[in-house]
mmCIF file as gemmi writes it, N, C-alpha and C atoms, coordinates in Angstrom:
data_model
loop_
_atom_site.group_PDB
_atom_site.id
_atom_site.type_symbol
_atom_site.label_atom_id
_atom_site.label_alt_id
_atom_site.label_comp_id
_atom_site.label_asym_id
_atom_site.label_entity_id
_atom_site.label_seq_id
_atom_site.pdbx_PDB_ins_code
_atom_site.Cartn_x
_atom_site.Cartn_y
_atom_site.Cartn_z
_atom_site.occupancy
_atom_site.B_iso_or_equiv
_atom_site.pdbx_formal_charge
_atom_site.auth_seq_id
_atom_site.auth_asym_id
_atom_site.pdbx_PDB_model_num
ATOM 1 N N . UNK Axp A 1 ? -14.697 -18.156 31.08 1 0 ? 1 A 1
ATOM 2 C CA . UNK Axp A 1 ? -15.97 -17.569 30.765 1 0 ? 1 A 1
ATOM 3 C C . UNK Axp A 1 ? -15.871 -16.711 29.485 1 0 ? 1 A 1
ATOM 4 N N . UNK Axp A 2 ? -16.824 -16.741 28.742 1 0 ? 2 A 1
ATOM 5 C CA . UNK Axp A 2 ? -16.897 -16.039 27.454 1 0 ? 2 A 1
ATOM 6 C C . UNK Axp A 2 ? -17.834 -15.027 27.402 1 0 ? 2 A 1
ATOM 7 N N . UNK Axp A 3 ? -17.578 -13.728 27.085 1 0 ? 3 A 1
ATOM 8 C CA . UNK Axp A 3 ? -18.72 -12.586 27.055 1 0 ? 3 A 1
ATOM 9 C C . UNK Axp A 3 ? -18.782 -12.285 25.579 1 0 ? 3 A 1
ATOM 10 N N . UNK Axp A 4 ? -20 -11.703 25.231 1 0 ? 4 A 1
ATOM 11 C CA . UNK Axp A 4 ? -20.09 -11.126 23.922 1 0 ? 4 A 1
ATOM 12 C C . UNK Axp A 4 ? -20.196 -9.588 24.074 1 0 ? 4 A 1
ATOM 13 N N . UNK Axp A 5 ? -19.488 -8.89 23.344 1 0 ? 5 A 1
ATOM 14 C CA . UNK Axp A 5 ? -19.569 -7.449 23.23 1 0 ? 5 A 1
ATOM 15 C C . UNK Axp A 5 ? -20.145 -7.006 21.939 1 0 ? 5 A 1
ATOM 16 N N . UNK Axp A 6 ? -21.131 -6.398 21.856 1 0 ? 6 A 1
ATOM 17 C CA . UNK Axp A 6 ? -21.77 -5.863 20.508 1 0 ? 6 A 1
ATOM 18 C C . UNK Axp A 6 ? -21.062 -4.387 20.294 1 0 ? 6 A 1
ATOM 19 N N . UNK Axp A 7 ? -20.657 -4.352 19.04 1 0 ? 7 A 1
ATOM 20 C CA . UNK Axp A 7 ? -20.186 -2.906 18.393 1 0 ? 7 A 1
ATOM 21 C C . UNK Axp A 7 ? -21.023 -2.373 17.527 1 0 ? 7 A 1
ATOM 22 N N . UNK Axp A 8 ? -21.028 -1.252 17.437 1 0 ? 8 A 1
ATOM 23 C CA . UNK Axp A 8 ? -21.856 -0.498 16.274 1 0 ? 8 A 1
ATOM 24 C C . UNK Axp A 8 ? -20.852 -0.717 15.059 1 0 ? 8 A 1
ATOM 25 N N . UNK Axp A 9 ? -21.648 -0.812 13.861 1 0 ? 9 A 1
ATOM 26 C CA . UNK Axp A 9 ? -20.885 -1.239 12.731 1 0 ? 9 A 1
ATOM 27 C C . UNK Axp A 9 ? -19.847 -0.194 12.309 1 0 ? 9 A 1
ATOM 28 N N . UNK Axp A 10 ? -20.167 1.053 12.489 1 0 ? 10 A 1
ATOM 29 C CA . UNK Axp A 10 ? -19.137 2.002 12.379 1 0 ? 10 A 1
ATOM 30 C C . UNK Axp A 10 ? -17.932 1.992 13.217 1 0 ? 10 A 1
ATOM 31 N N . UNK Axp A 11 ? -18.121 1.781 14.367 1 0 ? 11 A 1
ATOM 32 C CA . UNK Axp A 11 ? -17.076 1.534 15.206 1 0 ? 11 A 1
ATOM 33 C C . UNK Axp A 11 ? -16.148 0.239 15.065 1 0 ? 11 A 1
ATOM 34 N N . UNK Axp A 12 ? -16.976 -0.72 14.565 1 0 ? 12 A 1
ATOM 35 C CA . UNK Axp A 12 ? -16.109 -1.874 14.179 1 0 ? 12 A 1
ATOM 36 C C . UNK Axp A 12 ? -15.514 -1.641 12.927 1 0 ? 12 A 1
ATOM 37 N N . UNK Axp A 13 ? -15.812 -0.884 12.014 1 0 ? 13 A 1
ATOM 38 C CA . UNK Axp A 13 ? -15.117 -0.604 10.732 1 0 ? 13 A 1
ATOM 39 C C . UNK Axp A 13 ? -13.819 0.239 11.021 1 0 ? 13 A 1
ATOM 40 N N . UNK Axp A 14 ? -14.082 1.155 11.868 1 0 ? 14 A 1
ATOM 41 C CA . UNK Axp A 14 ? -12.894 2.086 12.287 1 0 ? 14 A 1
ATOM 42 C C . UNK Axp A 14 ? -11.763 1.052 12.976 1 0 ? 14 A 1
ATOM 43 N N . UNK Axp A 15 ? -12.321 0.242 13.65 1 0 ? 15 A 1
ATOM 44 C CA . UNK Axp A 15 ? -11.135 -0.653 14.565 1 0 ? 15 A 1
ATOM 45 C C . UNK Axp A 15 ? -10.593 -1.556 13.519 1 0 ? 15 A 1
ATOM 46 N N . UNK Axp A 16 ? -11.495 -2.156 12.458 1 0 ? 16 A 1
ATOM 47 C CA . UNK Axp A 16 ? -10.714 -3.01 11.541 1 0 ? 16 A 1
ATOM 48 C C . UNK Axp A 16 ? -9.729 -2.239 10.637 1 0 ? 16 A 1
ATOM 49 N N . UNK Axp A 17 ? -9.886 -0.949 10.541 1 0 ? 17 A 1
ATOM 50 C CA . UNK Axp A 17 ? -9.049 -0.303 9.711 1 0 ? 17 A 1
ATOM 51 C C . UNK Axp A 17 ? -7.713 -0.127 10.402 1 0 ? 17 A 1
ATOM 52 N N . UNK Axp A 18 ? -7.39 -0.418 11.74 1 0 ? 18 A 1
ATOM 53 C CA . UNK Axp A 18 ? -6.415 -0.403 12.379 1 0 ? 18 A 1
ATOM 54 C C . UNK Axp A 18 ? -5.678 -1.725 12.646 1 0 ? 18 A 1
ATOM 55 N N . UNK Axp A 19 ? -6.408 -2.704 12.293 1 0 ? 19 A 1
ATOM 56 C CA . UNK Axp A 19 ? -5.788 -4.181 12.329 1 0 ? 19 A 1
ATOM 57 C C . UNK Axp A 19 ? -4.639 -4.264 11.452 1 0 ? 19 A 1
ATOM 58 N N . UNK Axp A 20 ? -3.556 -5.094 12.026 1 0 ? 20 A 1
ATOM 59 C CA . UNK Axp A 20 ? -2.295 -5.49 11.306 1 0 ? 20 A 1
ATOM 60 C C . UNK Axp A 20 ? -2.419 -6.838 10.723 1 0 ? 20 A 1
ATOM 61 N N . UNK Axp A 21 ? -2.14 -7.01 9.56 1 0 ? 21 A 1
ATOM 62 C CA . UNK Axp A 21 ? -2.207 -8.303 8.803 1 0 ? 21 A 1
ATOM 63 C C . UNK Axp A 21 ? -3.331 -9.273 9.302 1 0 ? 21 A 1
ATOM 64 N N . UNK Axp A 22 ? -3.137 -10.284 9.867 1 0 ? 22 A 1
ATOM 65 C CA . UNK Axp A 22 ? -4.102 -11.108 10.458 1 0 ? 22 A 1
ATOM 66 C C . UNK Axp A 22 ? -4.544 -11.024 11.668 1 0 ? 22 A 1
ATOM 67 N N . UNK Axp A 23 ? -4.554 -9.806 12.368 1 0 ? 23 A 1
ATOM 68 C CA . UNK Axp A 23 ? -4.813 -9.598 13.735 1 0 ? 23 A 1
ATOM 69 C C . UNK Axp A 23 ? -6.37 -9.488 13.677 1 0 ? 23 A 1
ATOM 70 N N . UNK Axp A 24 ? -7.125 -10.139 14.685 1 0 ? 24 A 1
ATOM 71 C CA . UNK Axp A 24 ? -8.469 -10.123 14.77 1 0 ? 24 A 1
ATOM 72 C C . UNK Axp A 24 ? -9 -8.862 15.961 1 0 ? 24 A 1
ATOM 73 N N . UNK Axp A 25 ? -10.033 -8.648 15.769 1 0 ? 25 A 1
ATOM 74 C CA . UNK Axp A 25 ? -10.752 -7.726 16.644 1 0 ? 25 A 1
ATOM 75 C C . UNK Axp A 25 ? -10.502 -7.892 18.031 1 0 ? 25 A 1
ATOM 76 N N . UNK Axp A 26 ? -10.57 -9.165 18.354 1 0 ? 26 A 1
ATOM 77 C CA . UNK Axp A 26 ? -10.441 -9.485 19.869 1 0 ? 26 A 1
ATOM 78 C C . UNK Axp A 26 ? -8.91 -9.243 20.215 1 0 ? 26 A 1
ATOM 79 N N . UNK Axp A 27 ? -8.05 -9.577 19.415 1 0 ? 27 A 1
ATOM 80 C CA . UNK Axp A 27 ? -6.608 -9.262 19.707 1 0 ? 27 A 1
ATOM 81 C C . UNK Axp A 27 ? -6.174 -7.837 19.807 1 0 ? 27 A 1
ATOM 82 N N . UNK Axp A 28 ? -6.907 -7.051 18.902 1 0 ? 28 A 1
ATOM 83 C CA . UNK Axp A 28 ? -6.868 -5.693 18.821 1 0 ? 28 A 1
ATOM 84 C C . UNK Axp A 28 ? -7.318 -4.925 20.212 1 0 ? 28 A 1
ATOM 85 N N . UNK Axp A 29 ? -8.605 -5.359 20.67 1 0 ? 29 A 1
ATOM 86 C CA . UNK Axp A 29 ? -9.094 -4.869 21.745 1 0 ? 29 A 1
ATOM 87 C C . UNK Axp A 29 ? -8.213 -5.421 23.027 1 0 ? 29 A 1
ATOM 88 N N . UNK Axp A 30 ? -7.731 -6.668 23.131 1 0 ? 30 A 1
ATOM 89 C CA . UNK Axp A 30 ? -6.721 -6.922 24.218 1 0 ? 30 A 1
ATOM 90 C C . UNK Axp A 30 ? -5.674 -6.08 24.269 1 0 ? 30 A 1
ATOM 91 N N . UNK Axp A 31 ? -5.099 -5.633 23.035 1 0 ? 31 A 1
ATOM 92 C CA . UNK Axp A 31 ? -4.052 -4.761 23.067 1 0 ? 31 A 1
ATOM 93 C C . UNK Axp A 31 ? -4.385 -3.433 23.651 1 0 ? 31 A 1
ATOM 94 N N . UNK Axp A 32 ? -5.565 -2.924 23.288 1 0 ? 32 A 1
ATOM 95 C CA . UNK Axp A 32 ? -5.951 -1.687 23.694 1 0 ? 32 A 1
ATOM 96 C C . UNK Axp A 32 ? -6.152 -1.594 25.218 1 0 ? 32 A 1
ATOM 97 N N . UNK Axp A 33 ? -6.66 -2.689 25.741 1 0 ? 33 A 1
ATOM 98 C CA . UNK Axp A 33 ? -6.966 -2.84 27.303 1 0 ? 33 A 1
ATOM 99 C C . UNK Axp A 33 ? -5.502 -2.951 27.837 1 0 ? 33 A 1
ATOM 100 N N . UNK Axp A 34 ? -4.467 -3.542 27.371 1 0 ? 34 A 1
ATOM 101 C CA . UNK Axp A 34 ? -3.366 -3.713 27.947 1 0 ? 34 A 1
ATOM 102 C C . UNK Axp A 34 ? -2.523 -2.148 27.966 1 0 ? 34 A 1
ATOM 103 N N . UNK Axp A 35 ? -2.694 -1.522 26.96 1 0 ? 35 A 1
ATOM 104 C CA . UNK Axp A 35 ? -2.085 -0.167 26.909 1 0 ? 35 A 1
ATOM 105 C C . UNK Axp A 35 ? -2.777 0.784 27.959 1 0 ? 35 A 1
ATOM 106 N N . UNK Axp A 36 ? -4.014 0.659 27.963 1 0 ? 36 A 1
ATOM 107 C CA . UNK Axp A 36 ? -4.99 1.337 29.011 1 0 ? 36 A 1
ATOM 108 C C . UNK Axp A 36 ? -4.556 1.116 30.461 1 0 ? 36 A 1
ATOM 109 N N . UNK Axp A 37 ? -4.409 -0.279 30.72 1 0 ? 37 A 1
ATOM 110 C CA . UNK Axp A 37 ? -3.986 -0.724 32.067 1 0 ? 37 A 1
ATOM 111 C C . UNK Axp A 37 ? -2.577 -0.104 32.347 1 0 ? 37 A 1
ATOM 112 N N . UNK Axp A 38 ? -1.539 -0.221 31.513 1 0 ? 38 A 1
ATOM 113 C CA . UNK Axp A 38 ? -0.312 0.332 31.562 1 0 ? 38 A 1
ATOM 114 C C . UNK Axp A 38 ? -0.194 1.801 31.802 1 0 ? 38 A 1
ATOM 115 N N . UNK Axp A 39 ? -0.956 2.471 31.07 1 0 ? 39 A 1
ATOM 116 C CA . UNK Axp A 39 ? -0.984 3.885 31.322 1 0 ? 39 A 1
ATOM 117 C C . UNK Axp A 39 ? -1.729 4.377 32.495 1 0 ? 39 A 1
ATOM 118 N N . UNK Axp A 40 ? -2.649 3.43 33.014 1 0 ? 40 A 1
ATOM 119 C CA . UNK Axp A 40 ? -3.146 3.841 34.231 1 0 ? 40 A 1
ATOM 120 C C . UNK Axp A 40 ? -2.316 3.655 35.348 1 0 ? 40 A 1
ATOM 121 N N . UNK Axp A 41 ? -1.415 2.618 35.243 1 0 ? 41 A 1
ATOM 122 C CA . UNK Axp A 41 ? -0.413 2.359 36.33 1 0 ? 41 A 1
ATOM 123 C C . UNK Axp A 41 ? 0.586 3.362 36.43 1 0 ? 41 A 1
ATOM 124 N N . UNK Axp A 42 ? 0.869 3.804 35.193 1 0 ? 42 A 1
ATOM 125 C CA . UNK Axp A 42 ? 1.936 5.05 35.2 1 0 ? 42 A 1
ATOM 126 C C . UNK Axp A 42 ? 1.355 6.185 35.872 1 0 ? 42 A 1
ATOM 127 N N . UNK Axp A 43 ? 0.147 6.47 35.535 1 0 ? 43 A 1
ATOM 128 C CA . UNK Axp A 43 ? -0.413 7.761 36.062 1 0 ? 43 A 1
ATOM 129 C C . UNK Axp A 43 ? -0.564 7.519 37.613 1 0 ? 43 A 1
ATOM 130 N N . UNK Axp A 44 ? -0.852 6.509 38.179 1 0 ? 44 A 1
ATOM 131 C CA . UNK Axp A 44 ? -1.056 6.099 39.618 1 0 ? 44 A 1
ATOM 132 C C . UNK Axp A 44 ? 0.309 6.338 40.303 1 0 ? 44 A 1
ATOM 133 N N . UNK Axp A 45 ? 1.269 5.976 39.69 1 0 ? 45 A 1
ATOM 134 C CA . UNK Axp A 45 ? 2.722 5.886 40.21 1 0 ? 45 A 1
ATOM 135 C C . UNK Axp A 45 ? 3.28 7.247 40.107 1 0 ? 45 A 1
ATOM 136 N N . UNK Axp A 46 ? 2.802 8.279 39.312 1 0 ? 46 A 1
ATOM 137 C CA . UNK Axp A 46 ? 3.098 9.439 39.197 1 0 ? 46 A 1
ATOM 138 C C . UNK Axp A 46 ? 4.396 9.605 38.012 1 0 ? 46 A 1
ATOM 139 N N . UNK Axp A 47 ? 4.396 8.632 37.13 1 0 ? 47 A 1
ATOM 140 C CA . UNK Axp A 47 ? 5.362 8.574 36.096 1 0 ? 47 A 1
ATOM 141 C C . UNK Axp A 47 ? 5.035 9.511 34.926 1 0 ? 47 A 1
């Protein structure tokens, strides 16, 4: 299932400023979510 997320132009521009080489916004968001999930696990485990 595919979902569409709308971003304000200024947020999209800020995010694009952090992309590496040919990285897409989708890949960048996937990486952010993975980091968020990992940190959440660490906090729940008390690390």
